[in-house]
VOGU-3710 file (C-alpha; in Angstrom, 3 decimals, decimal comma):
1> melteptpgh> -7,320/-0,336/17,041  -4,130/-0,757/19,025  -2,924/-3,710/21,079  -2,137/-2,606/24,625  0,758/-3,975/26,665  1,466/-4,228/30,402  2,886/-1,038/31,866  6,035/-0,740/33,997  5,556/-0,569/37,739  2,770/-3,141/37,849
11> apgrdelara> 4,700/-6,412/37,835  4,061/-8,939/40,630  6,693/-9,542/43,276  9,728/-11,740/42,630  8,360/-14,820/44,382  4,959/-14,681/42,692  6,561/-14,066/39,307  9,012/-16,932/39,836  6,173/-19,331/40,650  4,332/-18,260/37,506
21> mdhanlptlv> 7,432/-18,797/35,371  7,271/-22,491/36,244  4,133/-22,574/34,069  5,526/-20,523/31,187  5,628/-21,544/27,568  9,397/-21,571/27,250  9,661/-20,924/23,479  7,561/-17,805/24,086  9,764/-16,836/27,024  12,984/-16,988/24,991
31> avlhqltgda> 11,666/-14,415/22,511  10,505/-12,200/25,380  13,920/-12,447/27,040  15,692/-11,231/23,926  13,319/-8,296/23,495  13,724/-7,211/27,110  17,499/-7,628/27,354  18,865/-7,508/23,801  21,280/-10,258/24,876  22,286/-12,270/21,792
41> rwladpyrpt> 23,029/-15,393/23,819  19,288/-16,135/24,024  19,303/-16,559/20,241  21,787/-19,431/20,277  22,024/-22,954/21,665  21,293/-24,236/24,226  18,421/-21,733/24,370  16,871/-22,503/20,984  13,660/-24,528/21,452  12,872/-27,547/19,333
51> rsrgmddhdd> 10,015/-27,667/16,850  6,599/-28,481/18,280  4,601/-31,403/16,922  1,176/-30,689/15,524  -0,872/-28,127/17,459  0,779/-28,911/20,792  1,782/-25,815/22,810  5,202/-27,434/23,403  5,549/-25,643/26,738  8,850/-27,289/27,703
61> ggftedvrre> 10,505/-26,291/24,405  12,556/-29,496/24,479  14,883/-27,933/27,054  16,719/-29,717/29,846  15,727/-28,939/33,420  18,896/-26,907/33,958  18,196/-24,723/30,929  14,566/-24,332/31,983  15,594/-23,031/35,410  18,110/-20,649/33,844
71> lcaaavdavl> 15,557/-19,239/31,404  12,935/-18,738/34,106  15,359/-17,048/36,491  16,653/-14,737/33,782  13,093/-13,884/32,763  12,180/-12,934/36,330  15,172/-10,594/36,500  14,368/-9,069/33,104  10,692/-8,455/33,919  11,497/-6,875/37,288
81> awsdgrppav> 14,135/-4,649/35,686  11,576/-3,553/33,082  9,020/-2,933/35,826  11,559/-0,724/37,592  11,883/1,435/34,487  14,455/-0,183/32,216  13,029/0,032/28,666  12,992/-3,033/26,423  16,212/-3,375/24,453  14,293/-4,428/21,321
91> paptgdalld> 10,853/-2,800/21,642  9,567/-3,347/18,095  11,545/-5,830/15,994  10,751/-5,859/12,292  12,380/-7,194/9,144  15,103/-9,801/9,595  15,184/-9,212/13,352  11,536/-10,245/13,657  12,006/-13,210/11,316  14,934/-14,423/13,414
101> lmslavgeev> 12,883/-14,153/16,600  9,908/-15,916/15,003  12,149/-18,740/13,781  13,571/-18,999/17,286  10,146/-19,117/18,934  8,617/-21,736/16,617  11,711/-23,908/16,290  11,925/-23,780/12,501  12,713/-21,293/9,758  9,943/-18,807/9,042
111> ppeyepmaal> 9,755/-17,626/5,390  10,149/-13,866/4,757  6,582/-13,412/3,511  5,298/-13,858/7,073  7,142/-10,819/8,425  4,719/-8,061/7,323  1,695/-9,972/8,628  3,335/-10,811/11,958  4,721/-7,281/12,470  1,260/-5,786/12,033
121> dmgfraptpv> -0,535/-8,430/14,099  1,966/-8,060/16,953  1,807/-4,272/16,903  5,462/-3,833/15,940  4,486/-1,972/12,770  1,697/0,595/12,644  -1,168/-0,031/10,224  -1,589/2,201/7,197  -4,105/4,881/8,188  -7,400/5,050/6,336
131> paasrafrvv> -7,634/8,262/4,253  -9,702/10,955/5,960  -13,129/11,548/4,474  -13,487/14,860/2,626  -17,222/14,581/1,939  -20,394/13,163/3,399  -20,270/9,408/2,960  -22,522/6,743/4,476  -22,280/2,966/4,749  -24,873/0,360/5,672
141> vigagvsgml> -23,493/-2,727/7,404  -25,767/-5,777/7,378  -25,201/-7,958/10,442  -23,754/-7,402/13,928  -21,709/-10,549/14,416  -17,927/-10,752/14,405  -17,626/-9,115/10,956  -20,257/-6,432/11,421  -18,827/-5,353/14,748  -15,358/-5,081/13,244
151> aaiglreagi> -16,799/-3,040/10,366  -18,459/-0,636/12,787  -15,254/-0,203/14,793  -13,201/0,429/11,647  -15,711/2,818/10,085  -15,916/4,871/13,267  -12,126/5,162/13,452  -12,095/6,226/9,794  -14,709/8,904/10,472  -17,219/7,348/8,059
161> dhvvlekndd> -20,918/7,614/8,906  -22,607/4,215/9,158  -25,497/2,188/10,494  -25,608/-1,541/11,290  -28,806/-3,481/10,596  -29,147/-6,653/12,696  -32,040/-9,126/12,571  -31,471/-10,362/16,141  -31,944/-8,461/19,395  -28,263/-8,422/20,358
171> vggtwlenry> -24,774/-8,641/18,916  -22,942/-11,928/18,423  -24,307/-13,439/15,225  -23,801/-17,190/15,188  -22,637/-17,147/18,820  -25,927/-15,582/19,857  -27,949/-18,079/17,839  -26,023/-21,285/18,569  -26,613/-22,356/22,165  -26,698/-26,127/21,949
181> pgagvdtpsh> -25,000/-28,154/24,697  -21,229/-28,261/24,267  -21,095/-25,403/21,738  -17,634/-23,891/21,451  -14,748/-23,126/19,123  -12,209/-25,529/17,656  -9,627/-22,732/17,345  -7,449/-21,743/20,315  -9,152/-18,971/22,278  -6,244/-16,553/22,016
191> lysysfaprq> -6,545/-16,706/18,225  -10,337/-16,683/18,152  -10,435/-13,006/19,026  -9,670/-9,648/17,459  -5,932/-9,028/17,194  -6,347/-5,636/18,901  -8,603/-6,889/21,723  -7,076/-9,764/23,702  -8,963/-11,391/26,554  -8,079/-13,371/29,631
201> wtthfgkrde> -9,811/-16,552/28,448  -10,771/-19,074/31,099  -10,259/-22,098/28,813  -7,847/-22,840/25,990  -10,802/-23,410/23,629  -13,597/-20,946/24,301  -17,099/-22,221/24,900  -20,157/-20,503/23,533  -21,126/-18,405/26,546  -17,623/-17,006/26,980
211> vlgylreiad> -17,258/-16,216/23,259  -20,619/-14,432/23,265  -19,613/-12,609/26,442  -16,404/-11,477/24,744  -18,317/-10,074/21,771  -20,734/-8,269/24,070  -17,771/-6,788/25,954  -16,327/-5,490/22,678  -19,688/-3,955/21,782  -19,776/-2,176/25,131
221> rhdlrrvirf> -16,149/-1,064/24,996  -16,630/0,518/21,569  -20,196/1,746/22,198  -21,385/-0,166/19,145  -25,044/-0,520/20,117  -25,443/3,184/19,432  -25,134/2,524/15,678  -26,929/-0,833/15,549  -30,622/-1,158/14,729  -31,644/-4,448/16,319
231> gtevvsavyg> -34,634/-6,515/15,214  -34,136/-5,225/11,691  -33,959/-7,879/8,984  -32,895/-6,861/5,481  -35,004/-8,160/2,591  -33,418/-6,322/-0,340  -30,557/-4,091/-1,421  -30,786/-2,309/-4,787  -28,103/-0,181/-6,493  -28,726/2,852/-8,672
241> dqrwtvttad> -27,063/6,180/-9,376  -24,109/5,495/-7,070  -26,413/4,736/-4,126  -27,718/1,605/-2,458  -31,278/1,436/-1,178  -31,677/-1,146/1,563  -35,188/-2,295/2,503  -36,046/-4,075/5,731  -38,787/-6,555/6,578  -40,903/-3,792/8,147
251> getttadavi> -40,860/-1,834/4,878  -38,418/0,874/5,921  -35,698/1,961/3,512  -32,187/3,236/4,155  -29,879/4,718/1,528  -26,099/4,729/1,557  -23,075/5,165/-0,653  -21,889/1,612/0,068  -23,026/-1,641/1,643  -20,976/-4,143/3,643
261> taigvlnrpk> -22,556/-7,561/4,114  -21,587/-9,171/7,402  -24,160/-11,930/7,656  -21,758/-14,837/8,035  -21,904/-18,206/6,317  -23,039/-20,749/8,905  -26,245/-19,088/10,046  -29,052/-20,489/7,874  -29,829/-24,041/9,012  -30,123/-26,756/6,402
271> vpdlpgtfdg> -33,196/-28,782/7,294  -33,635/-32,065/5,390  -36,991/-32,599/3,718  -37,932/-35,894/5,355  -41,361/-37,462/4,855  -43,556/-38,455/7,746  -44,262/-36,825/11,077  -42,814/-37,215/14,545  -44,886/-36,674/17,672  -42,002/-35,199/19,689
281> pvvhsarwpd> -39,834/-32,108/19,272  -37,570/-31,835/16,201  -34,843/-29,221/16,614  -31,927/-28,108/14,497  -28,680/-27,813/16,430  -28,465/-24,120/15,527  -31,938/-23,426/16,954  -31,694/-25,270/20,267  -34,602/-24,150/22,500  -33,679/-22,757/25,897
291> dldvtgkrva> -36,282/-24,957/27,568  -35,274/-28,253/25,925  -34,218/-30,731/28,615  -32,978/-34,110/27,388  -32,473/-35,594/30,850  -33,568/-39,228/30,804  -34,833/-38,972/27,234  -34,092/-40,957/24,102  -32,339/-38,602/21,686  -31,793/-39,225/17,975
301> ivgtgasamq> -28,872/-37,231/16,557  -29,006/-36,914/12,768  -25,482/-36,222/11,487  -21,914/-36,476/12,769  -20,405/-33,109/11,885  -18,941/-30,504/14,220  -22,147/-29,732/16,129  -22,973/-33,409/16,650  -19,445/-34,048/17,884  -19,956/-31,355/20,526
311> ivpaiaerag> -23,539/-32,227/21,459  -23,181/-35,983/21,962  -20,437/-35,891/24,648  -22,252/-32,988/26,341  -25,583/-34,838/26,729  -24,555/-38,503/26,866  -24,344/-38,707/30,652  -27,773/-37,212/31,325  -29,789/-38,454/28,358  -31,543/-41,773/28,714
321> hvtvfqrspq> -30,164/-43,046/25,410  -28,497/-41,425/22,406  -28,626/-42,825/18,866  -26,287/-41,179/16,373  -27,076/-41,505/12,658  -23,877/-41,146/10,667  -23,745/-40,308/6,975  -19,946/-40,470/6,942  -17,348/-40,735/9,733  -15,128/-37,842/10,741
331> waapndvyfa> -11,435/-37,570/11,423  -10,762/-36,190/14,903  -7,447/-34,971/16,277  -6,329/-35,434/19,879  -6,056/-32,341/22,027  -5,030/-32,463/25,672  -6,252/-28,984/26,560  -9,670/-28,861/24,857  -11,444/-28,605/28,218  -8,465/-27,401/30,238
341> evdaakklll> -8,682/-24,101/32,084  -6,050/-21,428/31,633  -4,530/-21,534/35,080  -3,803/-18,481/37,211  -0,054/-18,652/36,556  -0,517/-18,496/32,787  -2,967/-15,613/33,173  -0,395/-13,748/35,253  2,228/-14,139/32,537  -0,183/-13,020/29,819
351> ehvpfyrrwy> -1,227/-9,980/31,825  2,014/-8,822/33,427  4,955/-9,937/31,256  5,601/-7,547/28,356  5,418/-9,109/24,874  4,453/-12,504/26,314  0,875/-12,429/25,017  2,036/-11,344/21,557  4,555/-14,154/21,235  2,210/-16,737/22,682
361> rtrlawnvnd> -0,425/-15,775/20,095  2,135/-15,738/17,279  3,253/-19,262/18,151  -0,353/-20,458/18,209  -0,916/-18,878/14,805  2,144/-20,568/13,356  1,012/-23,974/14,598  -2,599/-23,804/13,422  -2,637/-21,431/10,422  -0,634/-22,586/7,398
371> rvhpalqvdp> 1,481/-25,386/8,742  -0,653/-28,181/7,301  -1,314/-26,449/3,959  1,458/-28,231/1,979  0,071/-31,601/3,087  -3,241/-30,774/1,405  -1,799/-30,483/-2,108  -2,468/-33,368/-4,474  0,653/-35,217/-5,603  -0,253/-36,628/-9,048
381> ewehpersvn> 2,460/-39,262/-8,668  1,264/-40,474/-5,271  0,652/-44,215/-5,383  -2,255/-44,347/-2,906  -4,714/-41,684/-4,082  -7,654/-43,689/-2,738  -6,651/-43,000/0,898  -4,514/-39,845/0,857  -3,201/-37,150/-1,481  0,545/-37,200/-0,775
391> aandahrrff> 3,123/-38,768/1,506  2,684/-36,197/4,287  -1,094/-36,597/4,200  -0,620/-40,354/4,403  1,536/-39,885/7,510  -1,274/-37,828/9,013  -3,636/-40,670/8,191  -1,464/-43,168/10,053  -1,232/-40,870/13,078  -4,966/-40,182/13,299
401> trylesqlag> -5,775/-43,841/12,656  -3,539/-44,917/15,538  -5,247/-42,397/17,766  -8,727/-43,565/16,766  -7,732/-47,202/17,317  -6,372/-46,381/20,760  -9,622/-44,649/21,727  -11,824/-47,499/20,470  -9,571/-50,398/21,463  -11,576/-53,551/22,060
411> redllakalp> -14,576/-52,250/20,120  -14,095/-53,662/16,652  -17,725/-52,868/15,882  -17,106/-49,157/16,434  -13,761/-49,184/14,638  -15,427/-50,477/11,485  -18,003/-47,686/11,652  -15,877/-44,761/12,839  -12,729/-45,061/10,690  -13,004/-42,741/7,649
421> dyppfgkrml> -12,038/-44,036/4,221  -11,181/-40,594/2,810  -8,004/-38,530/3,387  -7,534/-36,607/6,638  -8,427/-32,908/6,281  -10,785/-33,776/3,414  -13,365/-32,283/5,729  -12,459/-29,743/8,410  -10,448/-31,583/11,030  -12,388/-31,874/14,270
431> ldngwfaalr> -11,008/-32,063/17,792  -11,779/-35,011/20,024  -13,732/-33,507/22,901  -14,809/-36,835/24,346  -16,467/-38,064/21,139  -14,856/-41,485/21,086  -15,421/-41,963/24,810  -19,100/-41,137/24,287  -19,400/-43,670/21,451  -18,113/-46,387/23,798
441> rddvdlvtep> -20,954/-45,855/26,265  -23,591/-48,570/26,588  -26,319/-45,959/26,228  -24,970/-44,556/22,934  -25,484/-46,290/19,577  -23,790/-45,387/16,294  -25,914/-46,183/13,240  -24,319/-45,945/9,784  -27,613/-45,881/7,896  -28,919/-42,394/7,091
451> vtaftpagvr> -32,329/-41,277/8,280  -34,911/-41,364/5,491  -38,188/-40,552/7,262  -39,888/-39,546/10,473  -42,257/-41,914/12,228  -44,699/-40,946/14,988  -42,388/-42,641/17,508  -39,020/-41,610/16,072  -37,182/-42,043/12,770  -36,717/-44,653/10,048
461> aadgtehdad> -33,267/-45,466/8,681  -32,423/-46,327/5,071  -32,439/-50,071/5,853  -36,042/-49,791/7,043  -35,219/-50,068/10,737  -37,297/-47,825/12,968  -35,700/-46,188/15,988  -37,797/-44,775/18,810  -36,921/-41,367/20,212  -38,311/-38,663/22,461
471> vvvlctgfea> -36,323/-35,888/20,781  -34,805/-35,617/17,288  -31,841/-33,267/16,830  -30,853/-32,327/13,274  -27,098/-31,746/13,069  -27,391/-31,281/9,327  -25,365/-28,142/8,751  -26,145/-24,900/7,002  -27,052/-23,452/3,615  -23,440/-22,380/3,158
481> hlqlpfdvrg> -23,622/-22,053/-0,632  -26,432/-19,470/-0,503  -24,204/-16,534/0,326  -26,782/-13,721/0,373  -30,249/-14,781/1,555  -31,971/-11,539/0,510  -32,585/-9,884/-2,864  -29,481/-8,032/-4,074  -29,601/-6,126/-7,369  -26,639/-4,349/-8,865
491> rdgvsirdlw> -26,018/-2,331/-11,983  -28,947/-2,412/-14,459  -31,072/-4,320/-11,934  -29,106/-7,569/-12,292  -29,903/-9,992/-9,452  -26,986/-11,631/-7,689  -29,136/-14,753/-7,327  -29,449/-14,933/-11,121  -25,689/-14,519/-11,381  -24,802/-17,138/-8,768
501> gdddpdaylg> -27,797/-19,432/-8,825  -28,528/-21,259/-5,590  -25,097/-22,780/-5,068  -22,377/-21,395/-7,372  -21,110/-18,082/-5,949  -17,728/-16,511/-6,514  -16,239/-13,103/-5,780  -12,977/-11,272/-6,319  -10,981/-12,005/-3,157  -14,316/-13,125/-1,721
511> vavagfpnlf> -15,031/-9,402/-1,270  -16,260/-7,782/-4,512  -18,511/-8,834/-7,406  -18,413/-7,422/-10,935  -21,633/-5,597/-11,730  -22,257/-4,670/-8,077  -20,502/-1,352/-7,387  -19,898/-0,245/-3,810  -20,917/-3,661/-2,446  -18,368/-5,354/-0,207
521> ltngpgtalg> -18,692/-8,828/1,258  -17,195/-10,294/4,412  -16,928/-14,074/4,708  -17,745/-14,125/1,016  -17,382/-17,049/-1,398  -14,136/-18,972/-1,097  -12,960/-17,447/2,190  -13,987/-19,994/4,840  -11,018/-21,766/6,400  -10,622/-25,472/5,763
531> hggsqftvie> -6,959/-26,045/6,527  -6,872/-24,360/9,933  -6,517/-20,960/11,478  -8,964/-18,431/12,857  -11,780/-16,862/10,873  -11,073/-13,661/12,818  -7,833/-13,393/10,836  -9,640/-13,663/7,509  -12,247/-11,123/8,589  -9,559/-8,631/9,626
541> cqmrfildal> -7,903/-9,086/6,221  -11,179/-8,308/4,480  -11,974/-5,283/6,595  -8,502/-3,831/6,005  -9,164/-4,095/2,248  -12,717/-2,734/2,496  -11,720/0,233/4,637  -8,938/1,077/2,186  -11,528/1,152/-0,606  -14,144/3,123/1,326
551> gtmaangiga> -11,633/5,590/2,763  -10,204/6,249/-0,687  -13,717/6,821/-2,055  -14,666/9,223/0,735  -11,371/11,137/0,558  -11,139/11,485/-3,207  -14,647/12,174/-4,428  -15,162/8,690/-5,917  -18,820/7,817/-6,334  -18,557/4,223/-7,527
561> vevrpeahad> -15,994/1,451/-7,248  -16,532/-1,771/-9,189  -14,200/-4,693/-9,743  -13,438/-5,176/-13,427  -15,159/-8,255/-14,917  -11,828/-9,560/-16,230  -10,186/-9,181/-12,794  -13,100/-10,960/-11,157  -13,007/-13,764/-13,727  -9,234/-14,113/-13,436
571> yaarqdaahe> -9,394/-14,445/-9,660  -12,210/-17,003/-9,863  -10,234/-19,033/-12,426  -7,095/-19,005/-10,269  -9,105/-20,004/-7,225  -10,733/-22,914/-9,072  -7,380/-24,045/-10,464  -5,875/-23,996/-6,969  -8,750/-26,066/-5,620  -8,328/-28,636/-8,362
581> qmiwthpgmr> -4,913/-29,383/-6,886  -6,188/-29,639/-3,306  -7,656/-32,313/-1,117  -11,218/-30,955/-1,055  -11,845/-32,126/-4,614  -10,943/-35,727/-3,682  -13,645/-37,969/-5,185  -13,930/-40,236/-2,138  -16,025/-37,937/0,039  -18,654/-35,241/0,287
591> nwyrnpagrv> -18,243/-32,001/2,198  -20,041/-28,692/2,547  -17,174/-26,944/0,782  -18,351/-28,217/-2,649  -21,550/-27,491/-4,493  -23,564/-30,274/-6,191  -21,479/-29,846/-9,361  -18,308/-30,577/-7,381  -16,898/-27,034/-7,418  -15,393/-25,815/-4,136
601> vttlpwrivd> -17,265/-22,578/-3,440  -16,818/-21,866/0,261  -13,206/-22,560/1,194  -10,006/-20,556/0,873  -7,408/-22,388/-1,256  -4,547/-20,075/-0,306  -2,330/-19,966/2,733  -3,488/-17,349/5,194  -0,319/-15,348/4,585  -1,097/-15,327/0,848
611> ywtmtrqvdw> -4,617/-14,038/1,446  -3,289/-11,448/3,900  -0,905/-10,202/1,186  -3,651/-10,142/-1,466  -5,924/-8,047/0,749  -3,291/-5,771/2,288  -4,452/-2,897/0,107  -6,654/-2,343/-2,909  -5,060/-2,938/-6,295  -6,821/-0,126/-8,122
621> adfvtepag> -5,809/-1,547/-11,518  -8,444/-4,229/-10,878  -11,237/-1,685/-10,380  -13,208/0,842/-12,399  -14,047/4,066/-10,594  -16,529/6,843/-11,254  -16,340/10,386/-9,863  -19,098/11,263/-7,425  -21,954/12,839/-9,323
//
């Protein structure tokens, strides 16, 4: 899985390249210039960009117009010289050289622990090869979404026999299933992709059809459908004698040395048990029918989470009337490029300028991955714990409040309803995609009473008010705490459901569970991202770890690998202790990260770089192994 770069001899002409440079992200361009030329002057003032604010791309870098013109002209010369055959002066910076360039590109000092992760992600350091299998070894992968596809690619490259069992009729997982109006990602497109498989995205934040198209392209490129059994839903997986027996809904069984679960987290809709009946269609956002047309209809939206925030602006103009029932308001961040297309000039730079795509992605990662993590730590001495958790978090609150007030200016009624009373980032921060503008419409109502029942003509709110509707849409989330929706039995027939209950899962690194040898989880307990970043990054961390374990087993005659109970318990205790010091345990709100007992069971408490380091390779001291027998 290697990241490919532009090749010399294929650069555009000088004039076309010069026009494209006018659209360049200048902090990215400075790093590229140094790699191509090796000239140390690009590392010093006046060519050092300033620090970007928030998630802004900071294209101008804070440079004067004269410096901008100089950088662009020098970049044109450097790219044309490279295209004519001059090799890059610094082709693969690592160590301090890479840290210096990263600090230059992001406008602030980058700590040393980020260097190994960045060097691997950018292709400047080769990954550790998976040990070659020395015996027959087979793996069953359950699910063909983002994680399952990555597993299949990695297993094939490692030479490990495998089959993927997928309940749907195509790849894509949640992106195949979720097709509601406005569906898309809230992570920049160039991060919401495999590190080894970039794409020329059409928009800065990918929408559902393009994301699904990307995943289908990857499946075709790697010939994945050849190893996927579609329409095959798993109902049980049972371990015994160093083998797993996996049974499907049609009664067929498959045996393997190991199982990788790749079923995702947000794929089992949570449907509230409301009394009464409604004469019209009731749909969950994750099961939006292809033939549902809301044009001219009265639509009741139950919930104000991420899916509701995407659906309401998408349907408001064509629906007859939209009524939104809000359990709690959401914080939403401004973003100027949420709907913006990636223009042709930017695509040219990404495709034809060496190293540009890598540095552009690295800057995005720096801005959205761990940057906000320190602001989510509880300061026990903070004097306003009712509204924020520390001084930085309080500054975020002021910023987001000002933004919300500017969007709802003149609508005091909406301000009173839409302003959250809990700390920002207490729930996953959403992006304003026209949400506030939609709330201002005369044909959109925001109701702060929860829905308590269906009526034949619509729904009834908690205050007894009945609201007529033609369609009811449940934006009520997913059964995120039920990690494995099928029967899983490990050593001595122990059920994982008995171990976890309905809502209290935990796993070592979110990947392995004591008592369940040769079972590896992706997107397991405690690995969803709450502070930012791309879930693709987490999934790649997990697969690197899993492939290390499986390759070692296949190469060294190991029949069983099981995390030690004490290692599992220690990790779970450290994870819980970390969460106790974080914003998601704040008493002033509810979120899907916590179970009914208040324990955070879905979200990663660590910085992404910490988790990357933890999963870089297997710590065999934490595992018990058995020889194959």
